[in-house]
C-alpha positions as CSV (number, residue, x, y, z in Angstrom):
1,M,17.3,-10.5,14.0
2,E,20.6,-10.1,12.1
3,R,19.1,-11.4,8.8
4,A,16.3,-8.8,8.9
5,S,19.0,-6.2,9.5
6,D,21.0,-7.4,6.5
7,S,17.9,-7.6,4.4
8,N,17.0,-4.0,5.4
9,K,20.5,-2.8,4.6
10,A,20.4,-4.6,1.2
11,N,17.1,-2.9,0.4
12,L,18.4,0.5,1.5
13,W,21.5,0.0,-0.7
14,R,19.4,-1.0,-3.7
15,Q,17.5,2.3,-3.3
16,H,20.8,4.1,-2.9
17,F,22.0,2.7,-6.2
18,I,18.8,3.7,-7.9
19,D,19.2,7.2,-6.5
20,F,22.9,7.2,-7.5
21,D,22.0,6.3,-11.1
22,R,19.6,9.2,-11.3
23,S,21.8,11.7,-9.5
24,Q,24.5,12.2,-12.1
25,L,26.9,12.7,-9.2
26,S,30.4,11.2,-9.0
27,V,30.7,8.3,-6.6
28,A,32.6,10.5,-4.1
29,Q,29.9,13.2,-4.3
30,F,27.1,10.7,-3.8
31,C,28.9,9.0,-0.9
32,Q,29.3,12.3,0.8
33,S,25.7,13.2,0.3
34,I,24.5,10.0,2.0
35,G,27.3,9.9,4.6
36,C,29.1,6.7,3.6
37,S,32.6,5.9,2.5
38,I,33.6,5.1,-1.0
39,P,34.8,1.5,0.0
40,T,31.4,0.9,1.6
41,F,29.7,2.0,-1.7
42,Y,31.7,-0.5,-3.7
43,H,31.3,-3.2,-1.1
44,W,27.5,-3.1,-1.5
45,K,27.7,-2.7,-5.2
46,R,29.7,-6.0,-5.4
47,K,27.5,-7.7,-2.9
48,L,24.3,-6.8,-4.7
49,T,25.5,-7.5,-8.2
50,K,27.2,-10.8,-7.5
51,T,25.7,-13.5,-9.6
52,P,25.8,-17.0,-8.2
53,R,28.1,-19.4,-10.1
54,P,26.2,-22.2,-11.8
55,S,26.8,-25.6,-10.4
56,A,29.4,-27.6,-12.1
57,F,27.7,-30.8,-11.0
58,L,25.1,-32.7,-13.0
59,R,22.5,-35.2,-11.9
60,V,24.0,-38.6,-11.0
61,Q,22.4,-41.6,-12.5
62,T,23.3,-45.1,-11.2
63,T,22.7,-48.2,-13.1
64,D,24.2,-51.0,-11.0
65,E,24.4,-51.4,-7.3
66,Q,27.4,-53.7,-7.6
67,T,29.5,-51.1,-9.6
68,S,33.0,-50.4,-8.4
69,S,33.4,-47.0,-10.1
70,V,31.4,-43.9,-11.0
71,D,31.5,-42.5,-14.5
72,I,31.2,-38.7,-14.7
73,R,30.3,-37.0,-18.0
74,L,30.9,-33.3,-18.1
75,P,29.0,-30.9,-20.5
76,N,32.3,-30.3,-22.4
77,G,32.5,-34.0,-23.4
78,I,35.1,-35.0,-20.8
79,S,34.3,-38.4,-19.2
80,I,35.9,-39.4,-15.9
81,R,35.8,-42.8,-14.2
82,V,36.4,-42.6,-10.5
83,P,36.9,-45.9,-8.5
84,L,34.6,-45.9,-5.5
85,V,37.7,-46.4,-3.3
86,A,38.9,-43.0,-4.5
87,I,35.5,-41.2,-4.3
88,G,36.9,-39.2,-1.3
89,S,39.3,-37.5,-3.8
90,L,36.5,-36.5,-6.2
91,S,36.7,-32.9,-5.1
92,D,40.4,-32.7,-5.8
93,I,39.9,-34.4,-9.2
94,L,37.3,-31.9,-10.3
95,Q,39.4,-29.0,-9.1
96,Q,42.2,-30.1,-11.3
97,L,39.8,-29.9,-14.3
98,A,38.6,-26.4,-13.4
């Protein structure tokens, strides 16, 4: 039930932003006209215009079941070899590169 409510709110706010763009009112004037606060207006604006971050991970291709490490090649040309015993630290390793 909550998801439908969130979806309805999102649709309502999409329409509000269309109306706002057509209104030529200031944000404060528009918010007053629809009975919402300015922070709520900007909250929904951020929420609806947020673009998902592209995944930093690429497809993993294995070549040998007996391998003792994983080689990771990033799109920028950096290559990382991670021993399987350290695979639990992979997240920390990638965060250092970000």
